[in-house]
N, C-alpha and C positions, 0 to 999 in steps of 0.2 A: 398402201391405200388407207389403212385404218388409223395411222398415227395421228394426223391432224384432226380426224373425226373424233377419236377418243379424247384428245386434248380439249376440244371444245365441249364435249360432253362433261368432262370434269369441271370445266369452268362454270357451266350452267348449273350443275348440281351444287357447286360451292356457293353460287349466288342464292340458291334455295336455302342452303344451310345457314347463310348469313341472315336471311329473312327470318328463319326459325329462331335464331339467337335474339333478334329484336322482339319477337313475340314472347319468347321466354322471359326477357327482361320485364316486359309489360305484365306477364303472368305473375312474376315474383312481386312486382309492385302492387298489383291488384289484390293478391291473396296473402301478402306479407309472409310468404314461405321462403325457405332457404334454397329451394330447388324447384325446377319445373320440368315436366315431361318434354316440353319443347326444347330444353337444353340438351336432354338426352338424344332427342331426334336430331338436333343441330350438330352435335358432336359426331354422330354416325354419318350424317350427310356430308359434313366437311371432310371427314376421314376418307370417304369414298371419292368425293370430288377432287380433293388435293392429290389423292393417290393416282387417279387417272390423269390429272393435269401434269404432275411432275414426271410420271413414268413415260408420258408420251409427248413431252415438250419438244417442239420443233421450231426452227427459225423460218420455215417455209412460208411464203406470203402468197401462195397460189393454191387454188383448189380446182381439181378437175371436175367435169360434169358429174361423174359417178360419185365423187366425194361430196359434192353438193347435195345430191339426193340422199346419200347415207347420213350426212350430218343432219339434214332436216328430219328424217324419220327417226333416227336413233336418239336425237336430243329430246324430241317431244315425248318419246316413249320412256326414256330414262328419267326425265324430269317428272313424268306422271307417277312412276314407281317411287322415286325418292320423296315426292311430296306427300305420299301416303303415311310417312313415318309419324307425324304428330297425331294423326287419327288412330294409328295402331297403338301408340304409347298412351293415348288418352283413354281408350276403352278396348280392352282385348276381347270383349264380347261381341264387338261389331264384326260382321263377316267381312272378309277381305273384298268380296264382290261389292259390298256397299261402300267400303272405303275407297276402292279403286274407281268406282263409278263417280262418287262425289268429287274425288280429286281430278279426274279427267274432265268432268263437267266444269270445274273451276278454272283449270288451266287452259281449257279450250274456249272459255268464254261462253259456254252453253247455258249455264244457270239452272239446269235441271237438278233436282235434289231427290234423295231417298228419304229425307227426314220429314215426317209429318208435322213435327212441332220443333221448328228451328229456334223458337224462343226459349226452349228448355236447355239448349246447348250453352256451354260456358262461353263467356265473352271471347276468350282466347281462341276457341275453335271458330267462332263467327268471324273474328278478325283474320284468322288464317285462310278461311274460305275467300274472303274479300281480297286478301293479298295474292291468292292464286289467280283471281280475276285480273288483278293489277299486273302481275308479272306475265300472265298469259297474253294480256292485251299488248304490251310492248313487244313481246316475242312475235305475235301475229303481225304487227305492223312492219317490223324489221324483215320478217320472212316475206311478206307481201311486197315490200318495196325493194329489197335487195336480192333475195333468193329467187323469187318467182320469175322476174325478168331474166335472170341469169340462166334459169333452167328452161325457160320458154314454156311454162305450163299454162294451158288454157288461154292462149292469146296474150299473155302478159309480156311477151318479148317486145311488144310495141313500146313499152315504157323504158326500154334500155336507152333509147335515143335521148331521153331527157337527162341522162347522166353521162353524156358523151364527153364532158369536160374532165372526167377522171379516168384513171387507168382501166383498161378493159378487163383486167384480172379481177376476180371476185373480192379478194381480201382488201385491197385498197378501197374498192367501191363500198364494201361493207362498213369500214371505218368512217368513210366520208358521209354515208347516208345515216348510219346509226347515231352519230353524235347529234345531228340535227333533229332526228326523229325523237330521241330521248328528251331533248330540251323542250320541244313542242308538247310532247306527251306529258311531261312533268308540269308544265304550266297549266295545261288543261285540267289535270287532276287537282292541282293545288287550288285553282280558282273555283272549280266545282265544289270542293270540300268547303271552302270559305262561304260560297253562296248558299249552300245547303244549311250551314250553321246559322247564318243571318236570316235564312228563311224560316227557321224555327226548329231545326233538329238539334239534339245535343251533339257534343263533339264526337262521341263514339259512333253514333248513327250517321253523322255527316261524313266521317272518314270512310266508313264501310260502304255507304251508298255512293259516295264520290268515286271510290275505286271502281265500284260496279258499273256506274253510269259511264264514266270515261272509258272504261274497257269494254263497254257494251256486253258485260258479263252476266248480269241478271241475278246474282245472289243478293238476298236481302236479310236483314236481321229480324224481320217480322213475318209471321205466318201469312198475313194478308198483304205482304209486300208494301207498296206505297199507298194502297188503300187505307192502311192503318192510320195514316196521318190526316187524311181527308183535308189536304191543304193545297189550294190553287197555286200558292207561291212555290212550294216544294215541287209540285208537278211541273210548273213552268221551268224551273231551274233544270230539272232532270231532262225534260224534253229538249231544252236548248243544248245541253251537253251530249245527249245521245246523238243529236243531229251533227254537232261539231265533230264528234268522234267518228261519225260515219263518213266524213270527208277524208281524202288522202292526207296523211300527215305531211307529206312532201309538198302538198298544195299550199300549206301555210308558209313553208320556206320560200316557194316560188312567189307567193303573194308579197312577201316582204322584199323580195328581189325584183318585183314588178315584171315577172316573166310568165304570168298566167296565160297571156294571149298566145304564147308559143307552146303551150302544154295541152296535150290531149286529155290530161286529168281535169282541166277546167271544163271541158266539154261534158264529161260525165258528171261533174258537180251540178251543172245546170239541169241535166236530165234527172238526176236524183232528187233535187229540190222540187222539180215539177211533179215527179211521181209521188212524192210525199204529200204535196199540197193537194193534188187531185184525190188521192186516197183518203186523206183526212176529211175533205169536203164531202165526198160521197158518203162516208160513214156518218158524219155529223147530220147530213140531210136525212139519212135513213133513220137515225135515232130520233130526230125531231118528228119525222113523218109518222113513225110508229107510236109516238107519244111516250117513249121510254124515259125521256127527260123533259121537263116542263118548259124549257126555253132553249132557243138555238145556242145561246152562249154556253149553257151547261152541257148541251150535246157536243158542242165543239171542244169543250174542255176535256171530256172523257174520250172522245174520238181521237183528238190530237195525241194524248199521252199513249194510248194503247196501240194505235196504228203506228206511230213512230217507234215504239218499243219493239213491235214485231218486225217491221221493215228493217230496222237496224240490227235485228237479231239480239236485242238486249234481253228481253224477257221479263223485265219488271212490269208490274200491272197496277192500275189504279182502280180497277173494277173487274169483275168476272165477265168478260165480254162474251163468253159462251152462253150467257143467259139473254143475249140481245136478239135471239131469233136465228132461224136457219140461214138467212141471207148473210148475217154477220159472221156466223161460223164458217161458211164457205168463203167469204171475203178474206177472213184472216188466214184461212188455209192456203189461199192463193198468194197473198202478199208476203208470206213467210219465205217464198222462193225469190223475192226481189233482191234483197240484200242491199248493202250500202255501196260505197265506191271501193275500187281496188286501192290497196295501200292504206286502208283504214282498219279499225279493230273489228269490223263486222264480219259475219259469215255469209252463208248461202251462196247463190250463184253470182251475184254482183251486177250492178247496173251496167257496167261497161260491156259485159258479155251480151246482155239483152239489147244494147245499142247495136252491137255487131250483127246479131241475129235479125234485128229489125231492118238494118241496112241491106243485109243479104236477101231478105224476103222482098224488099222493095225492088232490088235489082232483078230478082227472079220474075216478079210480076210484070215489070217493064219488058223484059226479054221475051216473055210469053206472048206479048202483043207485037213487039218490034224486035224480032230475033237478030237482025243485022245491026242494031244500034249498039254503040259503045257506051256502056254504063260503068262508071268508076264508083267503087265502093268508098263511101266517105262517112266520117262522123264529123259534122261541121266542115271545117276546111281540111281535116286530116284524112289522108288517103289510107285505106286499110288494105293491106296486100292479102293475097290468097292464103298464104301460110298462116296468118293470124285467124282468118275465117275458119280454115280447116281445124286449127287448134281449138277454137271456141266450140265448133260443132262436136269435136271429139270429147271435149270436157263435158258439155251438157249431156251428150249421149251417155257417157260413162257415169255421170252423176245420177241419172235416173235409173240406169241399168244396175248400178251398185245398190241403190236404194231398193229396187225391186228384189234383188237377191237377198238382201237383209230382211225384207218383209217376209219373204217365203221361209227364211230360216226361222224367224220368230213364230210363224204360223205352224211350222213343223213341231214346235215345242208345245203347241196347244193354245197359244194366244190367239184370240179371235181376230178376224181380218181388219176390222176398224181400228182396234187397239194396236195391232202390228203396224199399220200404216201411220197412225198418229205418232207412235213412239219413234219409229225410224225417221220420219220426216222432221219431228221435233228435234232429234239429235243430230242428224246429218246436215241440217241447215244451221245448227248451233243457236236456234231460237230458245229451246228449252221447253216452256209450256207449249202444249199442242192443242189440237182442235176437238178433243173429246173431254168430257167432264173429269174423268179420273186422272188425266194428265194435263189439264188446263191450269189456269192461274190459281185455282183452289185445290189442285191435286198434286200428286208426287209420283215418283217412279219406284217407291219402296216395295210394292207388292210383287214385283217381278222375281222370277227365279234367278239364282246366281248366274247361270249360263246366259240368260237374256240380258242381264246387266253388263256382262262382259261384251256381248255383241253390240249393245247400245254404246258402250264406251268406245269400242272400235269405230262405230258410226260417227261419233263425235270427232275422233281424231281424223278419220277419213274426210269428213266435211271441212275440218279446220285446215288440213294440209292439202286441200284442193284435189282430192281423190287420186289423180294420176301420180302424184309425188310418191305415194305409198305403193300403188300398184306396180309402178315401174321397177321398184326394188325386188319384187317377187317374180320378175320375168327371168327366163333362162339366159337371154342375151345380155342382161345386166352383169352377170357374173362371168361372162366369157372375157378372156384377156384380148 
């Protein structure tokens, strides 16, 4: 059972090692030195990766359900550990809890940081953080588009039918989907970087923020995030690409093939755009009504950026929205659970699951009045079967139950209730910044104890891997033959 799983783990760690080599080359160019700590980290990562790859090489083109779960969990955990190497070689005085938290935050696309002053970090470390966002983003999309339907997690099995023209086995489907996703993702990233450069950023900042925006990752090279630039052009570019990245990557492929009318993904795209538009309008009206900004246009500008950033779980900010009043704080605390579309780089619960729950609620209300009436669960013209509804209900229940357990765990260490809730929800939704000042756009996670940082790192991975994927692996039945 383990051979193909370890082989893939080796491949993924080797990809990380190659990325470290590229950053090492940049480091040597930037500092005019003959060696870089990134090269040391790269050699170690490549040794481990190739060792796993070659020692477990197999010609098998199928994965069982159990292997699919194991591959998902072990690959994200192994990459999280391997990606800590540049931080460890950079500064041995950094605690491993800080290093691991920062790495998991980057690779899971959460964007929470332990560093109070990111501008004091070397450019090479800043670039590595952004590369983790980039690699994590593509990993998330492939996981959500290929593995989740295969594993049937949280109702995602409904998207299997959209790939019915390929072999039912996972491996052929993986290659089929991955090639198209990588192309779409690469185009989005490249265009975003170029647009940010022409909007006024220098090349280094444009590359870093382009990686972060397209991956909805949230890492910035500035302490004040996008507020540092105070540029409507830059904000408009990032808003656009956060929205584009929050749509399913396979949706773009279907769009080119003119197959969107046949896709349930198109139905969730429409719902997502409406949810964003309504949320932005509500916040803009609030900001203007309270006189926080002098014109509706200015209120709309700041509302659009920060609302889109939180809904897409990106976490970049153009203002400290926690200073906008109690209504705004509660509003942002609510929309962090919306998420983008399934098959995108976003985290949180996802708009598709909210559509299923809304359809189920509508059915329940109709049957309460007319119990003998036949009511079919639908999203647009697509019929949702009971298995999908049950899967979504289980996912949402486990999402909040897991968050509740983690909140209690933090409280047991002495963290106050509000901070515990804000920290766990900020991490498990993969938004990063949360709804209290110390963890908001102007705060960071550096003051927590090492144990709390490990718990929050686990929360980030649980949220990114859709909760059940990890929990299933720890059940007794999973390991029975």
